[in-house]
N, C-alpha and C positions, 0 to 999 in steps of 0.2 A: 421090436414091437409092430404089431399090424398097422392099418390105415384105421382100421375100426377105433382103436385104442388111441392113437395119437385125435382121433376125433374126437372121442370120450373128453381126452385131455386138455384138446380145446377148450372144449361145452364148459369143464370145470373151471378151468382157468378165467373164461372169462364171467361165468359167474362168481365168481371171488370178488373179481373187479367190480362188478356191478354191486356186490354185495357192500363194498368197501367205500366208493363212491360212486353216486347216480347223479342223473343232468337233474337239474331243477330248474324251472319259466320263470320267472319273472316279467306278466307283461303290464306294462305299466302306461295309464293314460296322462299326462301330466297335464294340467289345466292353469290355465291362465300365464302360462310361462313366457314369459320374456327374457330374461336372464339364462336362466341354465344351459349349457350348451354339449353335455357329459355327464356321466354318472359313473364313478368307479364302487365296485360292491367290496365291500372291507370287512377285518375284522372287528367287533363293537367293542373291542378292550383291548387286545395282544395291537398296540404299536408297532408292532417289528414285522407283522406277520405281512407277508405279499398281499399285494394286490387279487381278489378273487377274480374278476368281471371285470370290463369294460365298456359301455356302450354310448354310440354319439346316438343323442336327443334331437330327434325330428317331427317337426308337426305334430308336437306334445306329446309324443310316442317314445316310446324303448324297449326294450326287451332283453333281456340281463339272462343267461343262461350259466349261471358258475357248477362246478362240480362241489358236492357237497357230502362228504361222507359220518358227517353226523348232525344230528341235532344243537344249536348253538344259534348266537346273536351275534348279527351282523349290523352292519349300517350303509346305507346308498348315499353315498356323499357328493353332492353335489358344489357344493365350494368349501373353502374351509373354515366357512360359520353354517353350514347349510347342512343340515342330512337328516336320516328315518332310520330309525332303529326297526329290525325286522327281526322274527325267529324263524329258523328256515330248519326242515325237516328233508331229508336226502329225499328225492322224489316229489317233491311240493312242484304242484303244476297254480302257479297264483292268479287271478286278472286281478289289478290296483288300480283304484283312479284317486290322483293325491293332487294337491292346490298346492303352485309353484308360490304361493303370498303366503300360507299356514301349510307348515306342511307336517304338521301334527294334525291336521286335517283329512280325515279321510274318508270321499262321498264315496265310497263302494271299495269293497274287495269278497272274491270269492276263492275258492281252493286252498285255503288253509284256519285252519281253527284258530292256529294259535295268534295269526294276523288279525281276524273277527274279532278275538278278545282282545287284542291289543287295540284296538278302534273302538270297541263297545267303553273299554274300562275310559280312554282316556274320553272319549265323548260325555263320558259320566262327571267327568273330574272338568273338563272345559264346559261342561253347561251351568258345574257348580262354580265354577269365577264368574261363569257371566251373571249369573244371580247375585252373586257377590257384588260384584261390578253395579247391576243397576240399583241394589239397595243401597251403598254407596252414593250412586247419582242421585238416590230419592231421600237421602238423609242431606245431602250438598242444597237440595232444593228446597227444602221442607220448609215455608216460611215461619213457622213458629223457632225453629232452630237458627233461620236466617236474624230473628228478631231476637232473640237473645242474646246471639255473639254480637251483631251489632253496640246491642243494649251495655253487653260487658265490656265490651271494645270502648265505650263511652264512659262507663261506669270508673273503670280504674285509670285512668290520669285523674277524672274528678277525686274518685277517694286518696290517690297517693296527692295529691295536689291538699287537699284536706289534711291528710298527715303534715306534711311541711308548714300549712298555715296552723297546725297545734304546736307544732316546737317554733315555731315565730314567736307565736303569744305566748308559750309559756320563756320565752327570754327577755321578753317585752314586760311581762308582771317582773321578773327579775330587774331587768331595770331601773324598773318602775321603781320597787322597793328601796334599790339603792339611788334614786332619787329623794327618795321621801327620807334618809339616811343620811344623805348628806348635804336638806334644808335642816335636820335635827344638830346636826353637827356646827355646820357652816353659818346657818341662817336662822337660830333661834329667835324662836317666837318673832319670829320674820323680819327681823333686823340682822343683816349681814355684818359677819364680823369679817371689817375690810383688810385686817393685818394678812385672812386665810383665801383674799379674794383670787387669787389666781390659782389657788388651792380646789379652791372650789367650782372655778369656774373650768376648768381644764378639767375635771372628773364627771362635773355634769352635763359636759356637752359632748365629752366620750359617752355616756347613758342615755342623752337624749339622741345620739346618731344609731347606736343602736335598733332603740325605738322606732324612728326613721326608718332603718334598713330592714327591717324584716314585718315593719306595715304597709311594706312597697308588696313583698311577695303573698300579704293578705288581696292587694289588691292587682294584683297579677289576677291573682284566683277568681275574684270576684266579678273581676270586668273582661279577663279572656277567657282562661278552663273553663268557668262556671255556663256563660250564656250557649256554650255552643255544644257541651254534656249534656248540660239542661235539654237542651232541641232534644239531642240522639237518645234519650231516654225515655221521652215522653212517650204517649195512644198504649195501647191494650192491645192484648188477643183473648180471643175466648180460654176457659180451660184454666187459666192461672189466676184464680180470683188472688189467693191468699200472697202471691209473689206481688203482686199489682198493691196492697195495701202493708207488704212490707216499700217498696221501691216508696209508696204515699208518705208512710210515717217517718222515712231514713230522710227524705229530701226535706221535709217540715221539719223537724228537727235541725238538720242541719241549715235552713233560714234563719229558725230561732238562735241559732249558733250566731249565724254572720249578722244578726239585727244587735245581739249584743253586743259582739266586736265593734262594730259601729256608733253603739251608743257609747261604749267607755270609752271610744278611742281617735273617734274621726276629726270633733274639737280639738282634742287635746294634741292630734298630730299638725291638723293646720296651724295652729300658733307657734308646736316646738320647729315647723317646719320654715315657716316666714321666720323663728328667733335663730335655728342655724344659721341662714339664706345671710340674714345680717352679722353675725357673730364672724362666715366667711368675707365677704364683705369691708366690713371693719378688722380682719384679722393682715387681711392683703394691706387695706391703706394706711395702718398702723397706727388708729384710732385706739385701738384696745390698751397702748401705749398711753393713754390719759387714765388718770385713776378715776376720775369722775366717770369717765364714759364706761370702763369699765366698770365700776360699783354699779353705775344705773343699770347695764346687760346684765348683771348676773342678780339683781332684785326681779328685774323682769322676769329670771329664769327660773326664778323663785316662787314668783308670785305664778306662774304659771304651772309650776309641779304644786304645788298647796291648791290651786282650784281643781284640777284634776285627779291627782295622784291618790287621793283617800278614796275617792271615791271606786278607781282601780281596785287597790289595793285590796278593798274590802269586796270587792265580787271575784277573787284571784279565786276561792275553792271554787264558785261555782262554775267560772269559767273551764276551768281546768278539769271538772269531771263533766260537764258538756264537750269540751274536745274531745275526750273519751269515749265520751260513749256514740260520739258519730264518727269518730273511726272504728267501735267495733260493729255498730251498726251499716258501716259500708265494705268490711271487712264478712258478714253476715247474711249482707245481700246478693254480694261477689259468689258467696257461694250457693246461696240458693239459685243464683244463678246458673250457675253451673248444674246442678242438682238437675233443673229442666232442660238443659240440652241432653244430660246424660239420661235424662229419663223419653227424651226423644228414643234418643239412640239407640236404647235399651230394648223400646217399642220393635224396632227395626232387627234390633240383633235376634229377641226372642225370632222373630217370623225367619231369618236366616239359622237359628238353629235348630226348628223345627223341619226344616227343610235338610239342613245336614246333614240331620241323624238320620232320616231318609237314605240319602245320598250311601253316606257311611255303611248302613246296612247293607244295602245295597251292590255296594266295592266290594265289604267282607266278603259277601255271598258270592259273588262272582271270583275271588281270589281262592276261595275255597274249592269253588265248582273245579275248579284251573290248577290247583295246586300243583300238580304235576307238570306243568306245561313249564315249562323254561322261561316263556314270554314273561310269567309271575316276578319272575328276577327283578324288570325295569319300573317295577310298581312296587317294591319293597321298602323303596324311604316314602315313599305317599301313606306311611302305616307307621311311623317312628314311634307313636304311643302307643300302640294296641303290641306288646311284645308279644304277648301271647300269640297273636295272629302269625308273627313273622315267624317266631320258634317254630310255628305248625308246619307251614311255607316250604321252610329251608330244612325241615323234616324230611318234610315229605319227597322234596327235589335231589335230596342229599340219598335218599333210596334208589331214588330213577338215575341221578347221576352223579355217584357218588365222585368219579375223578373231573369233572369238572373243574375248571379252574376257578370263576366265580363262587358254585357252591361251594366247595369248598373253605372259601374264604367267607364265608356267611356261618359255613356250620363251626368251623373254629373260633369265630367270635359270639355266638351263641354259647357254644359250648366253654366259655370262659368263665372263673369263678368270680365274675361281678356282679352288682347289687342288681336286679331285676329281672338279672339271665337264670335259664332252670339250671341249677346244681349240676355237672356235667357228674356221670356216671362214674362210681367207687364200686368197684366189685372184687372183693379178697376174703382168702380164709380167714375164718374167728380162729382161735386155739384148740380146737377140736376139728381142724380141716374142713368143715364146713365152710360154701361160699356163700360171703352174707353181702347181697346187694343194695345202695341207695335206694333204686327203684322200688325194690319191692315194700318201701315205707311210706310209699305216695298217697297220701289222702290222711297223711299226719303233718303234724308238727312237728320237724326236726332239727335237732341240735348237732350238725356234726362238729365232732370235739377232739383238734388234734392233738397228743398230749404223746408222754413217755412216763416209763418208771421211772427213771434217772433226771426228768424233770422237776425242778423243787415246786417252783412257780405251783407247777399242773397237780402234783400231789396236794398240795396247802388250796388249791381251788375246786379237789375232789368234790369234800361233803358238800360247799352250796351243789353243784349241779343232783349228787345224791339227793339232798332235800328238796330243789326243783323236781326234779323226776318222779319223787312221791307224791309232788303235790299234784300233778298236774297230768300225770301217768293218763288214768283214769278216763281224761278230758282228751286227750289224743296227743300227747306228747311221746316221741320218741327220741335215746340218743344214738348216735352214731360215729361211735370212739374210735379213732384212730393212729394209731399205736407207731409212735417213731424208733420205738427197740429193736435190736438187733438180735438180744437174746431172749429166748423164747421163754424162759423158766422166770426172770425177771419180768417180764410182763404181764405173766401168767400169775405168778407172786403178787404186782402190783394191782391186778385186779382184786383178786380176793381179800386183801388187806383192806383195800380202801370199801369195800362193800359195793363196786358197782356192777351193781344188779341186773342191769338191761343185757340183753343178748346179744348184742350188734357190736361185735370188739373184732377190728378187722387189723393186719400188718403184715407187711411182705418183708419185713426184720429188715430192712436194707439203710436203718439208720437215718439220715440226710441224703439217702439217695434214697427214699420213700415214692414211688412212683404218685402215689397218691397225695403227695404235700407236692412232689413237682406240679403235677396236674390244677393244683387252686394257688401256687405263690407264695404255699408256706414256706416262711424264712425265720420263723421264732415261734416258741409254742411258750405256755397254752395257745391257743388260735382257734375260734369257732366262728360257724359259717349258721344264723339261723332262716329256716327254711319254712316258707308256707306249703299249703295243704297241697298244693300243685307243684311243689319241689323248687318253688322260684326261690331265689335268695333274698331277705331281707333284709339283712345285715350282718356285717363281719366285725369279729372283734370284743363280742360283749361277752362279759365277767361279770360274778358279783354283783353290785344291786342295777347293773346296765341289764344285765340276762334278766333279774326278776323283774324288773320293770315291763319289760318287752313279754316275756309270757301272761304277764299282769294284763295290759294293755289286748291281748291275742283273747284270754280266756275270760277276762272279765272278773278276775279275783286276785 
């Protein structure tokens, strides 16, 4: 080999090396840096891959010059918690400005369309979050919202206290009924049955204590809970007239209810508490052992019950109804206060939704404009609810980077037979040897029906499938039947015998080793997949009435 040939060979070898791996230059200005001393460039997803490049940071500046043999995702690692994702292409010469306080903030970039796309979309999402944070602050500081929050914070204990009072009044009414009954039994006509004085005294004292203890609950409400709560529940704001009418009606009703309780029980309990005090004193000093003193005490007790008890008993239904009404009014008012807060928040939410819709449209547009850019992978999770966009982006990336690990993982994920995914392609021969493809039915509502001639439940379901096909076929309904048969004649015979009149019958005649069944995760038949007109899986396993109802919902009849 002569010298000229050697030189040519050297050029070829050098060119081959250049084609495999090219220098990339990343020149970075790092603003506000006080903590980071160095940076490593590593794979963004392969933890076992070696570090590609290392640079020291001096005076807020560093340059990395890695060898990159193919477009891929990397990260510049500044610390265990701080990194910057970047998509690099062989031969890139990038000038980049980062902020050490926020590595997602990119003040400037040049020399890379991928990094510029990353910056622009990140800025868009960052601005959206900033707007959302601002609106949340406005909600928190909104004076009307503050008013209603404070109002509900005051109303809740007041209302709960009313509920406790209502329960206590019910117990007092019951105790009063018992006292009147005891008077009728042991003090008939106002005359004490002296032989039963002990029985009467013990039973009546027990019921008087029920009155006393439960009225203490009411007094705590009246003297402690109500004044604080009612003060906080005062005031008005513009634009909520109906709410304040409800509030004023509630508090007026509560006032009337409390006045009724006090009219019925104040004097009753004043004398009952005096009597109970005397009972305790007489019990401890032994005076109740004296029959005369005991009888005198019983007569005093009977007189108090006879004086107040009948009036309380006659008002029982009225007080019970009033307690129930106050409790329900308080609950209703609480609901109105919550609704007022929700209305205020909804105003801000509406404002954000309008802004967010524009951001979402712009973000989707940017993703579609860069659907062949590997950097789009970094943003897919931001569009988790938009399965169509994810499918379109991953499909485009798979065409561009079919062997990239992350792309393949995404591709495999969207090409599984899961509800919401585009149905994986099926392409097999029909009984006549013609290739039939599922994708050829795009634009139709399609039922993929896995069955077999040897499957009894499948054959029994076939008349229902045929009927639905005849009913909806002219409206755009198709069936793609996949047989798990292993004998072609049995398969063809079953198609004819069951009147399966559609054209799309396929099988690889591999029984349970069917490639289609493996792809769709089918381990029992019959098994169906209902697809929308875009080829997306709507449901799995629909049969009989469930399938009929699903098609009725789709086609409207």
